[in-house]
Every structure is written in structure tokens, then in C-alpha cells.
C-alpha positions in Angstrom: 0.0 -32.4 -9.2 0.7 -28.7 -9.7 4.3 -27.8 -8.5 3.6 -24.9 -5.7 6.3 -25.3 -3.3 6.6 -21.8 -3.4 3.3 -21.0 -1.7 5.5 -22.2 0.5 9.4 -21.6 1.1 8.8 -18.3 3.3 6.1 -16.8 6.0 3.9 -15.0 4.6 3.3 -11.0 6.2 -0.3 -10.2 6.4 -2.2 -7.6 5.0 2.1 -6.9 3.5 5.3 -6.2 6.7 2.4 -3.2 8.1 3.8 -1.1 11.0 1.2 0.8 12.4 3.7 3.0 14.7 6.3 3.8 12.5 4.2 4.7 10.0 3.6 1.8 7.9 -0.4 1.4 7.1 -1.0 -2.5 6.4 -2.6 -3.4 2.0 0.1 -0.5 1.4 3.0 0.6 -0.5 5.2 0.8 2.3 4.0 -2.5 3.9 4.7 -4.5 0.3 7.7 -2.7 0.2 9.2 -3.7 3.1 7.8 -8.1 3.1 10.3 -7.5 0.0 12.9 -6.1 1.6 12.4 -8.9 3.9 11.8 -11.5 1.4 8.2 -12.5 2.3 5.8 -13.5 0.5 2.6 -11.2 0.8 -1.0 -11.6 1.9 -3.0 -8.6 1.2 -7.1 -8.4 0.6 -9.5 -6.9 -3.1 -12.5 -5.3 -2.6 -14.3 -4.4 -5.5 -15.0 -0.8 -6.4 -18.4 1.2 -8.9 -16.6 0.3 -12.0 -15.3 -3.1 -10.8 -11.7 -2.7 -10.5 -9.7 -4.7 -8.4 -8.9 -2.5 -5.0 -6.7 -3.9 -2.1 -7.9 -2.8 0.8 -9.2 -4.8 3.7 -13.0 -3.7 5.0 -15.9 -2.9 2.8 -15.7 1.3 3.4 -13.9 4.1 3.7 -13.5 5.3 7.5 -10.9 2.6 10.1 -7.9 3.6 8.3 -8.5 6.7 6.2 -10.7 9.4 5.8 -14.8 8.9 4.8 -17.1 6.6 5.6 -18.5 5.5 2.1 -18.6 1.8 0.7 -15.5 0.6 -1.3 -18.0 -0.7 -4.3 -19.9 2.3 -4.4 -16.8 4.5 -5.1 -14.9 3.5 -8.9 -11.1 3.1 -9.1 -10.0 6.7 -9.4 -11.8 8.6 -6.7 -10.2 5.6 -4.2 -6.8 6.1 -5.1 -7.0 9.7 -4.3 -8.5 8.8 -0.9 -6.5 10.1 2.0 -4.7 7.6 4.5 -5.4 9.0 8.5 -1.7 7.7 9.3 0.3 7.6 6.0 0.6 9.3 2.5 0.9 6.1 0.2 -2.7 5.6 -1.4 -4.4 2.9 -1.9 -3.7 0.3 -4.8 -5.4 -1.4 -7.4 -3.8 -5.2 -7.8 -2.2 -4.2 -11.5 -0.3 -1.9 -9.6 0.1 -4.6 -6.9 1.2 -7.0 -9.3 3.7 -4.5 -10.4 5.8 -3.0 -7.3 6.2 -6.8 -6.8 7.0 -7.6 -10.5 7.6 -11.2 -9.2 10.4 -10.6 -6.0 8.2 -12.0 -3.4 5.0 -14.9 -3.9 1.3 -12.4 -3.7 -1.5 -14.3 -2.4 -4.9 -11.9 -2.7 -8.1 -12.2 -0.4 -10.9 -12.3 -2.3 -13.3 -10.9 -0.2 -16.7 -11.4 -1.3 -20.3 -10.3 0.5 -21.5 -14.1 -0.6 -24.1 -12.9 -2.9 -23.0 -14.1 -6.5 -21.1 -11.2 -7.6 -18.6 -12.0 -9.3 -17.3 -9.3 -10.8 -14.4 -8.6 -8.5 -13.5 -12.7 -8.8 -13.4 -11.5 -13.2 -10.8 -8.8 -12.8 -8.6 -10.7 -10.5 -8.9 -13.1 -12.9 -8.0 -11.1 -15.8 -5.0 -9.5 -14.1 -3.3 -12.6 -12.1 -3.8 -14.2 -15.1 -1.7 -12.0 -17.0 1.3 -11.5 -14.6 4.2 -13.6 -14.9 5.2 -13.9 -10.7 4.4 -16.5 -8.5 0.4 -16.0 -7.3 -2.4 -17.6 -5.4 -6.5 -16.6 -5.1 -8.3 -17.8 -2.4 -11.4 -16.5 -0.8 -13.9 -17.7 2.2 -16.5 -17.6 -0.3 -16.3 -21.1 -1.9 -18.3 -19.4 -5.2 -15.4 -17.3 -6.2 -13.2 -20.1 -6.1 -15.3 -22.4 -8.4 -15.4 -19.5 -10.7 -11.7 -19.0 -10.6 -11.4 -23.2 -11.6 -13.2 -22.3 -14.4 -12.0 -18.8 -15.8 -8.1 -19.4 -15.0 -7.6 -22.8 -14.3 -3.7 -21.9 -14.2 -4.1 -20.0 -11.4 -2.7 -21.2 -8.0 -6.4 -21.5 -5.3 -7.1 -21.5 -2.5 -9.5 -21.7 0.3 -9.7 -19.4 3.8 -11.9 -21.4 6.0 -12.2 -22.1 9.9 -13.6 -24.1 12.0 -16.4 -22.7 13.6 -17.9 -19.7 11.5 -19.3 -17.7 15.2 -18.3 -14.0 15.3 -21.2 -12.5 14.8 -19.6 -11.3 10.3 -21.2 -14.9 10.0 -24.4 -14.6 11.6 -26.6 -14.2 8.4 -25.5 -17.4 6.8 -27.5 -20.6 7.4 -26.4 -23.5 9.9 -26.3 -25.9 6.7 -23.6 -22.6 4.9 -21.5 -23.0 8.1 -20.7 -26.6 8.1 -20.5 -26.5 4.4 -17.0 -24.2 4.5 -16.2 -25.8 7.4 -15.7 -29.0 6.2 -14.9 -28.3 2.8 -18.2 -30.0 1.6 -17.8 -27.9 -1.5 -14.0 -29.4 -2.5 -15.6 -31.5 -5.6 -16.6 -27.8 -6.6 -14.3 -26.2 -5.9 -11.3 -28.3 -6.4 -8.5 -26.5 -4.2 -5.0 -26.1 -4.9 -4.3 -25.0 -1.2 -6.0 -24.8 2.7 -5.3 -21.0 4.9 -7.3 -22.5 8.1 -7.2 -20.0 10.9 -4.6 -21.1 13.9 -6.4 -20.5 16.4 -8.9 -23.4 15.0 -6.1 -26.0 14.9 -6.3 -28.8 15.4 -9.3 -30.0 12.5 -10.0 -32.6 11.5 -10.7 -30.8 7.3 -7.7 -29.4 7.5 -5.4 -32.1 8.5 -7.2 -34.5 6.0 -6.6 -32.3 3.2 -3.3 -32.0 4.5 -2.4 -35.6 4.9 -4.3 -37.2 2.7 -5.6 -35.2 -0.5 -1.6 -33.3 -0.2 -3.1 -29.8 -0.1 -0.4 -26.9 1.4 -1.8 -25.7 4.8 -1.4 -21.9 5.2 -2.1 -21.3 8.9 -3.8 -17.1 9.9 -3.2 -15.4 11.4 0.1 -16.2 13.5 1.0 -13.5 16.6 2.0 -14.8 19.4 4.4 -17.5 20.1 1.6 -20.1 21.0 0.3 -19.8 17.5 3.9 -20.1 16.0 4.0 -23.5 18.3 0.4 -24.4 17.1 1.6 -23.2 13.6 4.4 -25.6 13.1 2.8 -28.7 14.7 0.5 -28.7 12.3 0.8 -26.6 9.3 3.0 -25.4 6.5 3.5 -22.1 6.1 2.8 -19.2 8.8 0.7 -15.6 7.3 1.6 -13.7 10.0 1.5 -10.2 11.3 3.0 -8.4 14.5 6.7 -9.4 14.4 9.5 -10.7 11.7 9.5 -14.1 11.7 12.8 -16.7 10.3 
């Protein structure tokens, strides 16, 4: 079993150490620099651009944090890097630019966003960037397909699955019941072979992550920890937190 103690050594800042009232916006250079200054790991999201670049952004369309309303997949990386944010002078980063910024100072945990449509362009670009990166880094996804692809594309890269127990949010409505069951009980594990699990704190305890942790020895991260109650749950059931809204110790 590989040594990935670095993954759980320090709390992980969800989308960087963002603080919107102070103008530090999620998934931006400022949020990542704040996380580095606090010696926290960094979790962030990547979306695919029209030209196949891995762009550091949570939403699949502009508008919530930025000007505009176009889907990210409809614009190339050069255009996305020029998009104006509403509350910061920061601009959208590519994954490669984030790696250059961090330079191995803290761990990176990259969530590959997916539409569960079999499109592996983003996974391929993540594998290229992180495969060449010399700092501690991991990639993960809710979708087993990118995780299984990472196993083939760059087997040395630490990979994980993001999961929850119920999948009852409207964003999951398009998935059939069988697919949700496959995700909730990690039935894809023989194909994906994850090195760690990232599980919703709202769904702990649950059978699948605890079996993975205690029987198979996989580190268990839990997200998104925001309250004292969440912290207590995480301390009981998980190895490390992915947090936001406070400074973890």
C-alpha cells in the first residue's frame, strides 16, 4: 500500500481558504495563497474548457461569482482567463497555473467535475498536469469513470472517490437508482481502486466508508465541515476534514 500520510496530515481548505466578506473568493489565487499561509492542504474543482484545458472553477457556467453566463465548456482557456469576477481582481486559473503557484508547499486535492457522460478530456488534462507535478497531489471525482481512467493514464497519481449515502439532491435526479446504489456502496471499487475516500460529513456514519477505512485501510476525508457538530462527527469517523468558514486547527 502506498504511503499517502501527507493527505491526512493537515486540514484541507475547501476551494482554498476563502473569505468572501474580505474579498477572498473561492477557487482563486488569493484563496489558495491564504491556505498556503495557514499551512492547510488545498481542495479545488476543475472544469473543462472548449479547448480541453483544466480550469480551476466549481460551477460549470459563469455567473454566480463572475460576469457573464456562458458555460465554461463553450469558451477556450484564453477567454476564461479574461473573465471578470464580481468581487475580486483575481482571474480564473488553469490547473497548471495553480500547480506553479503552490509549488509543492502544501498538498493539492483536485476534484474533477463530470457530467457522467463519458467525456474524459478533463481527466486526460488533469493526468498530464499532475503527472508532471512534483508536489503532493491527488485527484478525485464523484464519477467513477474519471477515477478508473486515472488508474490507467497515470497509475502513480493518488486517486480518490467522492461520495455520499443518499444522492437525493436534485442535481442527481438524472442518475438511475442502480447508478446511485453503485456510488453509495462503492460497488465500482474493483474498477476504480481508489486510494482514499472523500465522504459527505452529513452522511456519516455509513457502512461503505467505514468498511473502506477499517477493513481496507483507505484514508477517509470528510466534506464539507462547517460547524462544531460537523467537526465532532469528523473527529469520530474520519481521518481528516475538508473545511470552510473557519480556521481549522
